[in-house]
C-alpha positions as CSV (number, residue, x, y, z in Angstrom):
1,M,198.9,-80.8,35.2
2,Q,195.3,-81.6,34.0
3,A,192.4,-79.0,34.4
4,H,189.2,-80.0,35.0
5,T,186.3,-77.4,35.2
6,L,182.9,-78.4,36.8
7,P,179.8,-75.8,37.1
8,V,178.2,-75.8,40.3
9,S,175.2,-73.6,40.8
10,N,176.7,-70.1,39.4
11,Y,179.7,-70.8,39.8
12,S,182.8,-72.1,37.8
13,I,184.8,-74.6,40.1
14,K,188.7,-75.3,38.5
15,L,190.3,-78.4,39.9
16,T,193.9,-79.2,39.1
17,K,195.4,-82.7,39.6
18,P,199.1,-82.3,40.0
19,S,201.7,-85.1,38.9
20,S,203.6,-84.6,41.7
21,Y,204.2,-82.3,45.0
22,I,206.0,-79.6,43.2
23,H,202.6,-78.4,42.6
24,C,202.7,-76.3,45.8
25,L,206.1,-74.1,44.5
26,N,204.9,-71.5,42.8
27,P,207.5,-71.6,39.8
28,N,207.3,-68.2,39.2
29,P,207.6,-65.9,42.2
30,N,208.4,-62.4,42.1
31,P,211.7,-61.6,41.1
32,N,212.1,-58.2,43.0
33,P,210.2,-58.3,46.0
34,S,209.5,-55.0,47.7
35,P,210.9,-54.3,51.1
36,T,208.2,-54.5,54.3
37,H,207.0,-51.9,56.5
38,F,205.6,-52.9,59.9
39,T,204.1,-50.9,62.5
40,K,204.8,-52.2,66.0
41,F,202.3,-53.6,67.5
42,H,200.7,-54.3,71.3
43,S,199.1,-56.8,72.7
44,D,198.9,-59.4,75.5
45,F,200.7,-62.8,74.5
46,K,199.7,-65.5,76.3
47,F,199.9,-69.2,76.4
48,R,197.3,-71.8,75.4
49,H,195.7,-74.2,77.0
50,G,197.9,-77.6,75.6
51,F,200.4,-78.4,73.3
52,C,200.7,-81.0,70.4
53,N,201.0,-84.4,71.3
54,S,203.0,-85.3,68.0
55,A,206.1,-87.1,68.9
56,K,206.2,-88.7,65.7
57,R,206.3,-85.3,64.3
58,V,208.0,-83.2,66.6
59,S,211.2,-86.0,66.1
60,E,211.3,-86.5,62.3
61,S,214.3,-85.6,61.3
62,P,215.6,-83.6,57.8
63,N,218.5,-85.9,57.2
64,N,215.9,-88.5,56.7
65,W,214.0,-86.6,53.7
66,R,217.1,-85.8,52.1
67,K,218.3,-90.0,52.4
68,H,215.8,-90.6,49.7
69,V,216.6,-87.6,47.5
70,V,213.3,-86.1,47.8
71,L,212.7,-82.6,48.2
72,A,208.9,-81.5,47.2
73,G,209.6,-83.7,44.6
74,I,212.7,-82.8,43.0
75,G,216.0,-84.3,43.6
76,T,218.7,-81.8,45.9
77,Q,220.9,-82.5,42.8
78,G,218.7,-80.3,40.6
79,L,218.3,-77.2,43.1
80,Q,221.1,-75.2,41.2
81,G,219.9,-72.0,40.2
82,K,216.5,-71.6,42.3
83,D,215.6,-68.3,43.4
84,D,215.2,-67.0,47.0
85,G,211.2,-67.2,46.5
86,F,211.8,-71.3,45.9
87,Y,213.1,-71.7,49.2
88,I,210.9,-69.8,51.6
89,R,208.0,-71.7,49.8
90,R,210.0,-74.6,51.2
91,C,210.2,-73.2,54.8
92,V,206.5,-72.3,54.3
93,E,206.0,-76.2,53.4
94,L,208.3,-77.5,56.1
95,A,206.1,-75.4,59.1
96,K,203.1,-76.5,58.4
97,K,204.3,-79.8,59.5
98,A,203.4,-78.3,63.0
99,I,199.7,-77.0,61.8
100,G,197.7,-76.8,65.4
101,C,201.1,-77.1,67.5
102,T,202.7,-74.5,67.8
103,S,200.2,-71.8,69.2
104,P,200.7,-69.1,70.8
105,N,203.8,-69.1,68.6
106,P,204.0,-68.9,64.9
107,M,204.8,-71.7,62.9
108,V,208.5,-71.3,60.9
109,G,210.1,-73.2,58.7
110,C,213.7,-72.8,57.7
111,V,216.4,-73.6,55.4
112,I,220.0,-73.8,55.2
113,V,221.5,-73.5,51.5
114,K,225.5,-73.8,50.6
115,D,226.3,-74.1,46.8
116,G,223.2,-74.9,45.4
117,Q,222.6,-77.2,47.9
118,I,220.2,-77.8,51.1
119,V,222.2,-78.4,54.2
120,G,220.0,-78.1,56.6
121,E,216.7,-78.3,57.2
122,G,213.8,-77.6,60.4
123,F,210.8,-76.0,61.6
124,H,209.2,-75.2,65.0
125,P,207.4,-78.2,66.4
126,K,205.3,-76.7,69.3
127,A,205.8,-74.0,71.9
128,G,208.7,-74.0,74.3
129,Q,210.8,-76.2,71.8
130,P,213.5,-74.8,69.9
131,H,212.9,-72.8,66.9
132,A,213.5,-73.3,62.9
133,E,216.5,-71.7,62.8
134,V,217.9,-74.0,65.6
135,F,216.8,-77.4,64.5
136,A,218.3,-76.0,60.4
137,L,221.5,-75.2,61.9
138,R,222.0,-78.6,63.6
139,D,220.9,-79.9,61.0
140,A,223.5,-78.3,58.6
141,G,226.4,-78.7,61.1
142,E,229.9,-77.1,59.7
143,S,228.2,-76.7,56.6
144,A,226.3,-73.9,58.1
145,E,229.5,-71.6,57.6
146,N,229.1,-68.8,55.1
147,A,225.7,-70.8,53.8
148,T,222.5,-68.7,52.9
149,A,219.6,-69.1,55.9
150,Y,216.2,-68.7,54.6
151,V,213.2,-68.4,57.0
152,S,209.7,-67.9,56.8
153,L,209.4,-65.5,59.6
154,E,212.1,-62.8,60.9
155,P,214.9,-64.7,63.9
156,C,213.7,-63.2,67.2
157,N,216.3,-61.1,68.9
158,H,214.9,-61.8,72.6
159,F,215.6,-64.3,75.5
160,G,211.9,-65.9,76.0
161,R,211.6,-69.7,76.5
162,T,214.3,-70.5,73.9
163,P,217.4,-68.0,73.4
164,P,217.6,-65.4,70.2
165,C,217.7,-67.1,66.8
166,S,219.6,-64.5,65.5
167,E,222.5,-64.7,68.2
168,A,222.5,-68.4,66.7
169,L,222.9,-67.7,63.0
170,I,225.6,-65.1,63.6
171,K,227.5,-67.4,65.6
172,A,227.3,-70.4,63.0
173,K,229.0,-67.7,60.6
174,I,226.2,-67.6,58.4
175,K,226.8,-65.2,55.6
176,K,223.3,-64.2,53.9
177,V,220.0,-64.3,55.8
178,V,216.6,-64.3,53.2
179,V,213.2,-63.8,55.3
180,G,210.0,-64.2,54.1
181,M,208.1,-61.6,56.5
182,V,209.0,-59.3,59.7
183,D,207.9,-60.2,62.5
184,P,204.6,-58.3,63.9
185,N,205.6,-59.3,67.7
186,P,206.6,-55.7,69.1
187,I,209.3,-57.7,71.0
188,V,210.8,-58.4,67.6
189,A,209.7,-55.6,65.2
190,S,213.0,-55.9,63.0
191,R,215.5,-56.0,65.8
192,G,216.5,-59.6,64.5
193,V,217.2,-57.8,60.9
194,A,218.9,-55.1,62.6
195,K,220.9,-57.6,64.7
196,L,222.0,-59.5,61.7
197,R,222.8,-56.6,59.6
198,D,224.7,-55.1,62.1
199,A,227.1,-58.2,62.6
200,G,227.7,-58.0,59.0
201,I,225.1,-60.2,57.5
202,D,223.5,-59.6,54.4
203,V,219.8,-59.7,54.8
204,T,216.7,-59.8,52.1
205,V,213.1,-59.2,53.7
206,G,209.8,-59.6,52.2
207,V,210.5,-62.6,49.8
208,E,207.0,-64.4,49.3
209,E,205.7,-62.6,51.8
210,E,202.1,-63.0,51.0
211,M,202.1,-66.5,51.4
212,C,204.3,-66.5,54.7
213,K,201.6,-63.9,56.3
214,K,198.7,-66.4,55.1
215,L,200.7,-69.2,56.8
216,N,200.3,-67.5,60.4
217,E,196.9,-65.0,59.8
218,A,195.6,-66.1,62.8
219,W,198.8,-65.6,64.9
220,I,199.3,-62.3,63.2
221,H,195.9,-61.0,64.0
222,Q,196.3,-61.8,67.4
223,M,199.6,-59.9,67.8
224,Q,198.0,-56.7,65.9
225,T,194.5,-56.4,67.8
226,G,195.3,-58.6,71.1
227,N,191.8,-60.6,70.0
228,P,192.1,-63.9,68.7
229,F,191.3,-64.7,65.0
230,V,187.5,-65.9,64.7
231,T,186.0,-68.0,61.4
232,L,182.6,-68.3,61.2
233,R,181.1,-71.4,59.7
234,Y,178.0,-73.2,58.9
235,S,176.4,-75.4,56.5
236,L,173.6,-74.8,54.3
237,T,171.2,-76.9,51.9
238,V,171.0,-76.4,47.9
239,D,168.1,-74.2,48.6
240,G,169.8,-71.4,51.0
241,S,168.6,-73.2,54.7
242,L,171.0,-73.4,57.0
243,S,171.6,-77.6,58.3
244,D,172.9,-79.2,61.1
245,D,174.7,-81.5,59.2
246,V,178.4,-81.6,57.7
247,G,179.6,-83.6,54.4
248,E,181.0,-86.9,55.2
249,E,183.9,-86.5,53.3
250,S,184.6,-82.9,55.1
251,M,184.8,-84.8,58.2
252,E,187.2,-87.2,57.5
253,A,191.1,-86.6,57.7
254,G,191.9,-84.1,55.0
255,G,188.4,-82.7,54.9
256,Y,188.0,-79.4,55.3
257,Y,186.1,-79.4,58.7
258,S,188.8,-81.9,60.1
259,R,191.3,-79.2,59.3
260,L,189.4,-76.4,60.3
261,L,189.2,-78.5,63.9
262,Q,193.1,-79.0,63.8
263,E,193.7,-75.3,62.7
264,H,192.2,-73.3,65.3
265,D,192.7,-73.1,68.8
266,A,189.1,-73.5,70.1
267,V,185.6,-74.0,68.6
268,I,182.4,-72.6,70.2
269,I,179.1,-75.0,69.5
270,S,175.8,-75.0,70.8
271,S,175.1,-77.7,73.5
272,K,172.1,-79.1,71.6
273,S,174.5,-80.4,68.8
274,L,175.9,-83.0,71.2
275,E,172.2,-84.4,71.5
276,K,172.8,-85.8,67.8
277,H,176.6,-85.3,67.6
278,P,179.6,-86.4,69.6
279,L,182.5,-83.4,70.3
280,P,184.1,-82.5,67.4
281,E,187.5,-83.4,67.0
282,S,190.1,-83.3,64.1
283,K,190.8,-86.7,62.2
284,E,194.3,-85.1,61.1
285,P,197.2,-87.5,62.1
286,N,198.5,-86.8,65.5
287,S,196.3,-84.0,66.0
288,N,195.8,-81.2,68.9
289,Q,192.3,-81.2,69.7
290,P,190.6,-77.6,69.9
291,L,189.4,-76.1,73.5
292,H,185.3,-77.5,73.1
293,I,183.2,-73.7,74.1
294,I,179.8,-75.3,74.8
295,I,177.1,-72.5,74.5
296,A,173.7,-73.7,76.8
297,K,171.2,-71.4,77.3
298,S,168.4,-71.8,79.4
299,P,165.8,-73.5,79.8
300,N,168.4,-76.3,79.6
301,P,169.2,-77.3,83.1
302,V,171.0,-80.4,82.8
303,I,173.8,-81.3,80.3
304,Q,175.6,-84.0,79.5
305,I,179.0,-84.2,77.7
306,P,179.7,-87.3,75.7
307,K,183.4,-88.6,76.1
308,H,185.8,-88.1,73.3
309,T,186.4,-90.6,70.6
310,H,189.9,-90.3,70.9
311,E,191.4,-91.7,74.4
312,E,194.5,-89.9,74.7
313,S,192.7,-86.6,73.5
314,S,193.6,-83.5,75.6
315,S,190.9,-81.6,74.4
316,K,188.9,-79.8,77.6
317,A,185.4,-77.9,77.6
318,I,184.1,-74.8,78.9
319,I,180.0,-74.3,79.1
320,V,179.5,-71.2,79.0
321,T,175.9,-70.1,80.3
322,N,173.6,-67.8,81.5
323,Q,172.4,-69.9,84.2
324,E,174.0,-72.3,86.8
325,M,173.3,-76.1,85.6
326,V,174.4,-79.6,86.0
327,V,176.7,-81.2,84.1
328,G,177.2,-84.9,83.5
329,S,180.1,-86.0,82.6
330,E,183.4,-88.1,83.9
331,Q,186.0,-85.8,82.5
332,G,186.5,-82.0,84.3
333,I,184.3,-79.9,82.8
334,E,184.4,-75.9,83.2
335,T,181.6,-73.5,83.7
336,L,181.6,-69.7,83.1
337,V,178.2,-68.1,84.0
338,L,177.4,-65.1,81.4
339,G,174.9,-62.3,82.0
340,Q,175.6,-61.3,78.1
341,M,175.7,-64.3,75.5
342,K,177.8,-62.0,73.4
343,L,180.8,-63.0,70.9
344,T,182.8,-59.8,72.6
345,T,182.1,-61.0,76.2
346,I,182.6,-64.5,75.5
347,L,186.2,-63.9,73.9
348,E,186.5,-61.2,76.7
349,N,186.3,-63.7,79.5
350,L,188.4,-66.2,77.5
351,K,191.2,-64.0,77.1
352,G,193.6,-65.0,79.7
353,R,193.6,-68.1,77.6
354,G,195.8,-67.3,75.0
355,L,193.4,-68.5,72.2
356,C,194.8,-67.3,68.9
357,S,192.4,-68.5,67.1
358,V,188.3,-69.6,67.7
359,L,186.2,-71.8,65.1
360,L,182.3,-70.1,65.7
361,D,180.8,-73.1,64.4
362,L,176.9,-73.0,64.0
363,R,175.7,-76.5,64.4
364,G,173.1,-77.8,66.6
365,G,170.7,-75.5,68.2
366,F,170.7,-72.9,66.6
367,D,168.6,-70.7,68.8
368,D,171.9,-70.9,71.2
369,F,173.7,-68.4,68.5
370,N,170.9,-65.7,68.1
371,E,172.5,-63.4,70.8
372,I,176.0,-63.8,69.9
373,L,175.2,-63.4,66.3
374,K,173.1,-60.3,66.9
375,G,175.9,-58.8,69.0
376,A,179.1,-59.8,67.1
377,E,180.4,-56.4,66.0
378,V,182.5,-57.4,62.3
379,N,185.8,-56.7,63.0
380,F,185.4,-59.7,65.5
381,V,184.8,-62.1,63.0
382,Q,187.8,-61.9,60.6
383,K,186.9,-65.3,58.1
384,L,183.8,-67.0,56.5
385,V,183.5,-70.6,55.7
386,V,180.0,-71.9,53.9
387,E,179.8,-75.6,53.1
388,V,176.9,-76.0,50.6
389,L,175.2,-79.8,51.0
390,P,174.1,-81.3,47.9
391,V,170.7,-82.1,49.7
392,W,167.1,-79.8,49.7
393,G,166.0,-78.6,52.8
394,E,163.2,-76.7,54.5
395,N,163.7,-73.2,53.0
396,T,161.8,-71.6,55.9
397,E,163.3,-68.0,57.5
398,N,165.9,-68.8,60.3
399,T,167.0,-66.4,62.5
400,P,170.6,-67.3,63.1
401,A,171.4,-67.9,59.3
402,L,169.5,-64.4,58.7
403,E,172.0,-62.6,61.1
404,A,175.1,-64.7,59.8
405,I,174.1,-63.3,56.3
406,K,174.0,-59.6,57.7
407,I,177.3,-60.0,58.9
408,S,178.3,-60.8,55.5
409,Q,176.6,-57.8,54.1
410,R,177.5,-54.8,56.8
411,A,181.3,-56.4,56.0
412,G,181.7,-57.7,52.6
413,L,183.9,-60.1,51.8
414,K,187.1,-60.4,50.0
415,N,189.4,-63.5,48.8
416,F,186.0,-65.0,48.1
417,E,186.7,-68.5,46.7
418,P,184.5,-71.5,45.7
419,K,186.2,-75.1,45.6
420,K,184.7,-78.4,45.5
421,E,184.6,-80.7,48.6
422,G,183.4,-83.9,48.5
423,K,180.1,-84.1,47.1
424,S,179.7,-80.3,49.0
425,V,180.4,-76.7,47.4
426,L,182.9,-75.1,50.0
427,L,182.7,-71.2,50.0
428,E,185.4,-69.3,51.8
429,G,186.3,-65.7,52.1
430,Y,187.3,-63.0,54.3
431,F,185.7,-59.7,56.1
């Protein structure tokens, strides 16, 4: 593995160039994971506005992956002696194939192992489809008997839109189950683990737990609080001015901005940004587009919504305004008139749509965000993403930028991480 250190401003950024795909698999997992204790949480668990349109991603067969004798850069014949952490990390990689498609459900991956060989794999493709365990058991067939099932999230033990996975594992005569993290959903809350143990199955809990939590951070936050996970994003020039631009590489497939749009259920933008930019859409392959929440404050009695770049885009738009206005568009656009343009008010009015994650994107007419940022309670914004562009701006006072900084000062940032993103520097942290 080659490493390069690039000095950027006051930061030293280390870039790694992996020799193979296996760089995502930690070679030194914690050999003695501690059990996890969870508290039961209550929330409104409602369904979002659309599903993933990725037929290719959903139908991709794990059998085809092993047909090429490749598993994250390692032949399956070399899996003997791998620990539990190795297989849970593989579960996470499988689960990521459904990024942006499972909401309001979590992303989950499952691996079935027998005699040191992977005999079955699966992931949950979208809400309403079978869960990861079902796909993995189908893939394993009769080989699942007396095998070990690895799953990134505790198997469900209730009848919802699909039958309980705990019963499927018991019926398949699985000998052991290794769970990445316990499900915070109060409907599950360790009942799946208890069901498996009552059936005589050996269960290990809490392997690569932090990785599994990171995978579904937005869904977990919604389960615990009943509110969506909010990411605040904006761009700065090198002299600290708020910028309306996004790095060109960032918007392309694989860029951070394209990935953010894929990962979030909705994006909040200013109506003024539509005068210069099209509706933001993810460029990731087969991506499910976010719901567009467009802030339009007076005086702006007429707003024109541009067409989607993708003809088959299932993305919808809602205009949030403080007065009635005319919407020019060939598409069906909803209008939501609010007396207060606060973040809490907006999220409360959209609660019935089952949004697990929202991207608050300060792009366009920054004045539209004044009231939103001033009224943004610290606990309603969970993550910060800042792109520092390699350009010089006008270093003038900008109220929205100052309000965004105040939010950071009030809450403080943890797990703050700078990294290179094309020609820009990306700063990420959690409140």
